[in-house]
N, C-alpha and C positions, 0 to 999 in steps of 0.2 A: 378503757384505759382502767391502769391497776386501779384498784381499790387504796394502794399503801401508799401512792404518787398522791390520791385526792385527800387522803389522810394528812399525808405530811403537808400539801397545800392548806388544809384548815389550819393544821396545828400553826403553821405561818402565820393567818390571819388572825388566827384569834392572840398570837404572840405581840401583833404588832398592831392590835386595837387598840389600846390605849397611846398609843402616838397618834395613830390617825384621830382620833377625836377631839385631842388635845390639838393637834394642830389645826383641827376646822373650827375649834371653838375661838381661838387667838387667831386665826386668820381672817374671823367673821367681825373679832371687834378691832382690827387692824384695818380692816376695809371702810369700817364707819367712822372712825378715829379718820383715816384719809380722804371719804368723802366730806367732813367735817371741816376739815383743813383747807380743801381745796375750793370749797363754795364760802369762803369768807370766813373763815376760820381763823384764828389768834395765833400764830406761829409761834407765841413764845407764851405757849400755855402747855397745860397739862396733856392734852391730844398729843403733842409731839413726842414727850418721851414717852409714853406708854403707846404710843404707835412703834417707835422706838425700841421699845421692850418687849410689842407682840413678836416684832421681824427677829429679834435675838430671840427669842425662845421658839419661836419656828425655826431657827437655824437650826438651834441643839436640838430638838427633835428628828430632825431630820437627818442630821447628823447620827442622833441616837438608834434610829429608825435601820440606818443602813450598817453603823459600825458594830452594835451589841455590845457597847460596854458593860459589865454587867453593876459594877460600881457606881456609876451614873445614873444608871436606869434607876437603881435603890434608889439615891437622892433624889433624883425625880420625881419616883414616886410618893416618895414621902413626903416632898414637898406639897405635891399636887393632892394628895390626902388631906394631910394638915390644912390645905387652902380651900380645901372644898368643906373641911369643918366649920373655920370661922365662915365662910359661906352660909353654911345653915346657920349659924349665930345670927348673924347679919338680915337672912332672911326670916328669923323668928321676930327680931329684932321691928322691921318694917310690918310682920304682920300685928304684931303688937299695939302700932298706931292707929288701925283701924278700931274705930269705937264698938262695933256689934261682933265684926269678924263674919259676919253672914253677907257682905256684900260681896257683888259678884269682881269686883277686881280682886280684892282679896283673897276667893276663891283662886282667880285666876294666878295670882301670886303662888299661893301655897301649892294648888297642882302642877305649875309650869317650873318653877324656883324649884320643889321637890326632885319632881323628875332630873331635872338637868343636873342638878347637884349629887343625888342619891347616885347617876351615872357618872359622873366625875371623881365621887368618891370609889363608887365600888372602882372602877379603872386604876385610879390612882392606887388603890389598896394592889391588884391584881399587880401592876407594876413594881411595887414595892416586895411583895411577897415573892416574886421571882428570884428575887435576890438568895429569900432565905430555904428556897427546895433546892 
């Protein structure tokens, strides 16, 4: 296999990585909400709205993945970057509710939350920065 073809495939993969990451995150959220709704959940609750919102965002991300519109990629990247920043402040707020901060659940919240939010922040920034470059 020619190395230039492999490099092109790697470039395409890394350029589509933010959309794939956010599709996976929103699909997990939509799946859990659908599971709640079909197992006796209230259809007139926030779960229905959240599920529809997740499906709409997944559809936008799939269209973005296929179409590669630069402005929508920039706007979605900025939206996800600021959303990740907001989630980081929410994580710090939740962490401050632990009295000692060294409990097992507090450390688990800090490590897992920082990992997910950090990856989302970096990939959202990559999505937004491709417009500038």
